[in-house]
N, C-alpha and C positions, 0 to 999 in steps of 0.2 A: 081224692083219696091219695094217700102217700104211696110211694112205690112198694113199701113193705106190707100193704093191705090194711093198715090202720086208718082211722078217720082223722088222724092228726093232719092238719093242713100242712102243706109243704110248698115252699116258695121255689119256683124254678128260675134259675138265672141262665140266660143264654149267653154263652161266650163265643165270640166270633174268632175263629182261628185265622190269624194272618198268614198268608202264604209266604214262603221264603223269598226274600228279596235278593236279586242278583245285581252286582256292581257292573255297570257297563262303562267301559273306558271311552271317553269322548275325545276325539282328536281335536286339538286346538288349531285355530287357523294359522297357517304358516306366514310369517312376516317376510318382507322383501329380503332377498339374499339368503333364504333358508337353505341349508345344505344338510342332507342326511349323512350322519357319520356312523359307521357300523361300530358295534361294541368291540372293544379291544379284548382279545383273548389273553387273559392273564395266566392261564394254566401253562405250566412248564412242559416242554416236550419230553416225551418218554425216551427218546433216543436222539443221538447226534447224527445229523445227516451230513455227509461229506467227509473229507479227509481232515483229521485233526491237525496234521502237520502242514496243511496248506496255508501259506502266509495270508491269503485272502480271507481266511476264517479267523484270523487272530485280531482281536480288538486292541488297538494301540492304547497304551496307558497315558497318563498325563505327561505333557511335554516338559522337558527341562530347559529352563532359560539359560542361554549362554551369552556372554558379553563379547561382542565383536568389535574390533578396533575400526574407527573411521579415519580414513587417510585424507589429508588435505595438503595441497601444495603450498609451501610457505611463500608469502608475498611480502616484500618489504613495505612498511607503512610509508605513506607520503610524507615528505619532510615538512616541518612546521615553519622553518625560517629559511631565509635566502642563503645563509651560511651553511646550513645543513644540506641544502640542495646542491650547492656548488662543490662542497667538499666530500659529498657522498660518492658511492660507487657509480651512480648514474649522473655524475656532475656534468659531463658533456651534453647529455640529452636535456637536462634541465637548463643549462646555459643557452642552448639553442632555442628552447621554448621561451625563455625570458627575452632573448634577442628578437624573436619574431613578434612578441607582444609589444615591445617598445617601438619597433619599426612601424607597426600599425598605428600606434598612438601618435608618432611623429607625422605620419602620412595624413592622418585625420586632424592634425593640429589641435590636439587635446589640450595642450598647455603652452604658455609662453613665459619666458623668464620675467619676473616682476617681483619687486620687494613689497611686502604687505604694509599697510598703514600701521601706525603704532597701536591703534585700537583693535586690530585684528590679529588673531593668533593662527598661524598656519596649521593645517591639519596633518596628522601623521598618516603614512601609507604603510601597507603590508602586502607581502606576496602570499598567494594561495596556490599551492601545487597539488595537482591531481593526475593520477594515472588513468587514462581512458582505455576501456576494453571494448572488444567487438562482441557480437552476439554469441560467440563461442567462449567468451571469458578470457580470451588471449589479449595480451598487451598490444594496444594499437597506437597510442599516442601519448606523449608527455605534454601536459597543458599547464601553463602558468598564467595567473590572472592577478593584476594589480588592483588592490582594493583600498578604499579610504576607511579609516577608523571613524565611522559615522557616530559612534557613541560619544565622541568628544565634541560634537556640534552643539551649539547653543541656540535655543529657540529664540526667534526674533532677531538673531544676528546672522547665523549661518543658514537659516531656513525659516520660512514663514508658514508653511503648511506642508502636510504630508498627504500626497495623493498619488495613487497608482492607476494609470490608464489601462484598464482591462476590458477587452471586448467580450460581450455576452453572446450567448447562442442565438438570441433573437435577432441581433444585428447581423450575424453571419447568414441566417436564414433569409433575412430581407435582401442582402446583397445577392445571394444565389437566386432569389426570385426575380430580382431586377435583371440579372444577367440572362436568365431563361426567357423572360418576356421580350428582351431586346436582341436576343440571339448572340450575346457576347460569348467569347471563349474564356473559360475559367482555367487558370494555370496556377500551380503551386510552386514556390521557389523559396530558397533559403538565402537571406541577406547576411553576408559575412560582416562581422564587426558592426552590426546594426545598433548595438548599445552605445557605441561611440559617436553616434550622430545626434544624440539628444543634447540640449543646451540647458545649463542650470539657470534658474530664475533669480539667483542671488550671486553676488561677487564672492568667490571662494578662492582660498590660497592653500597650497599644499607644499610640504617639504619635498626636496628632491628624492625621487625614488631610488632605492638601493639598486645599484647596477647600471643606472643611467649615467652616461658620460657624454651626452650630446652637447651640453652647455657647461663647460668647465668654469668654475668660479661662481656659478649660480646655485644658491641654496633653496630658493623659494620660487614657486611658479603660480601663475594665476590660471584657473581652469576656464577653458573655453567650451569644453564638452563634459558631459556627465561621466562619472566613473562608478564602478560597483562600490556599494557600501554607503553611499550618501542617503540621507533620509528622504530627499526629494527625488531620488533616482526612480525611473519607471520600473 
């Protein structure tokens, strides 16, 4: 029977009321190095705490860039030629450096007066001047070096090969190991004019160096020892 008392059939439908669902926040696992950072309070303060005129409470504005001069002490450049060195303000110092270098070459018998054959052309020489300074940047020494213009050498005539003997770190370690095993004493020293002890493997001739007056009348010399600038120099 229907709810109103009639005999008309009535279909009942049962509706199940779902309870209210609540969202539960699940905390994710923290990875390595996780650090909790509190939320930043973005609300502006209602009042100013402290003295407004205190310089510590004043936020500085953008800095203004100023150009500052950099001071450098002037240093005369090294002379490029023999004439510039001798006639310059430091002519006496450069002349003394040239004299010292030539005396070392004569003592080591770097050259002997000799006329080259007609098929050989003597090589030109040039002086290189350099001011040496100490660890404080102060002028310490005037140095002059006599070099040969190696770019004028001819392959197969003035040199046969180019090879530079350079020691490697493995060789040094081997020597130190042998000294340690045999109980040898290791000492370090500096050999002066060591470059003038090498001998060239070919017959070379050079013109008389500017400023050298040891052999008047001789214009060419045959090299007995190596000089800076040669292609076969070590």
